[in-house]
N, C-alpha and C positions, 0 to 999 in steps of 0.2 A: 496463502494456504499454510497452516501450521503443520510442521512435520517434526518427527522426533530426530534427535541427533543421529540415531542409527539409520533412519531413512535418508538423512542428508549424506552420511558416509557412503551408503549404497548408491545414491544418485551420482555422487562425485566419481565413484569407481565405475559405474555403469550408467552414463547419462542417457543411454537409449531407453531407459525405463521411465524417463520424465513424462512423456506424453501420456502413457498409460496411467501414471499416478494422477496427473492433472485432470484427465478425461477418462475415467474408468468406463470400460465397455458396459453399456446398458444402464449406467447411472446418469440420471438427468437432474436429480435434486442435489445441488451442492450447498444446501443451507445448513450443514452440520456445523458444530463448533470449530471444525478444522478449516472452514472456508469463510471468507468475508468478501462480499462484493460491494464496493463503494460507488458503483454505478458511474455516472458521468461526472462525479465530483473529483476524480483522481487528479486532474491537472490543476484545478482550482485549489485543492487542499495543498498540493505540492507548492504551488506559487505562493499561497498565503504563509506557508511555513518557511519558505526559502527565498522568496523574491527572485532576484536574478543572481543569487549567490552561486559560486562555482561548486562543482561536484565535491570538492574537498570539505565542504561545510557539513560534516557528519555530526551527529547522527540524524538530524532532521531530514537530510537529503535521502536517507535510507527509508523513510516512512513510505514513500510511493515509488520513486524511480531509482533508488540506490541498489546496493547489493552487488554481488559478483555473478557474472553469467555462469550458468551451470553447463551450457553447451551453446552452440550457435543455432540450434533448432528453433524455428519460428513456431510459437505455441499460440498464436493469435495475432498480436501486434508486436512482433519481435521475440527475442529469446527471454526465457524465464531467468530470474536472478535469485540468489539465495542470501539469507542473512544467517549468521551463526547464532547460537543461543546467547552468546555474549553481546552481539550486535542487537539482537531483539531486546535484550534487557536494557541496553543503552538507549534504544529508541523509546521503549516504554517509560523509562525514567524521565526522559526529556519531554515526552508527550504529557506525562502526568502533571507537569508544571504549567501547561497551556490549556486553560479552560476554553470552552466553546465561546464564551463572551470575549475572551482575550484574542482568540483566533479571528473572530468576526470583526474585530477592530480593523484588521487589515483587508477586509472585503471592500474592494473598490471596483465597481463595474467598468469604469472608464479605463483603469489600469489593466483590467482583464482584456478588454477589447484591444488596447494598444499593444499588449503582449501576445495577442492571439491565443488566449487561454481557452481551451476546449471546455464546454461546448458554446462558447461565446454568449449565449443567452438561452435561458429555458423558462423564463417566467418573469414575474414582477420582482422588484428588489427584495421585498419581504419574503416571497416564495423562495427565491434563491438563497437568502440567508437561512431560512428554516431548513431547507434541503441540505445545504452545506453543514449546518450545525448538527443535524441528525446523523449524517454519515460520518462526520468527524467524531462525534461521541461514540459511535459504534467502533470506529477505528481505534480510539484510545483504549476502550474496553478490550478489544481483540488483542492488541499488543500486550496489555497488562496481563491477561490470562495466559498468553503464550509465554511471557517472561516468567510468570509464577510457576508454570509447568516445566520450565527449562527447555522449551521447544525452539527449534530453528524455524525458518520461514522461507517460503517461496513467494516471490513477487512476480506477477505477470499481468499483462493487459490482454483482454480478449473481447 
């Protein structure tokens, strides 16, 4: 979720506001420009960008599983994390150098199975490649727009 630097400052000062921001009462459509759902590709994209690299391999680690915890509140599957506008810009710059074609070179179904990458299998190899490529492309665009706007970002799994 893209957030303004002011919203990030408020969340850091008052982390109890987090759940209300992520899940506004009565709002079920999270398809605005502020939200991106990469569905079941999150683990595969993270693995293709980082392999088994340690957490310190920023900024690509920050694409999916990085960031700093805003609180210990479970917002779905663990706590939400934030990226500063500078970190968002760093991620966007790094992603802009990795095309869908280049990313999919690292697509290896056997390696995914060996590493227990979620969701282990969701179709034929071509369907999986297409699915990953579509979501990765949307992710690159999302980070680029956030960086251009000077936004911070919240990362969370739900």
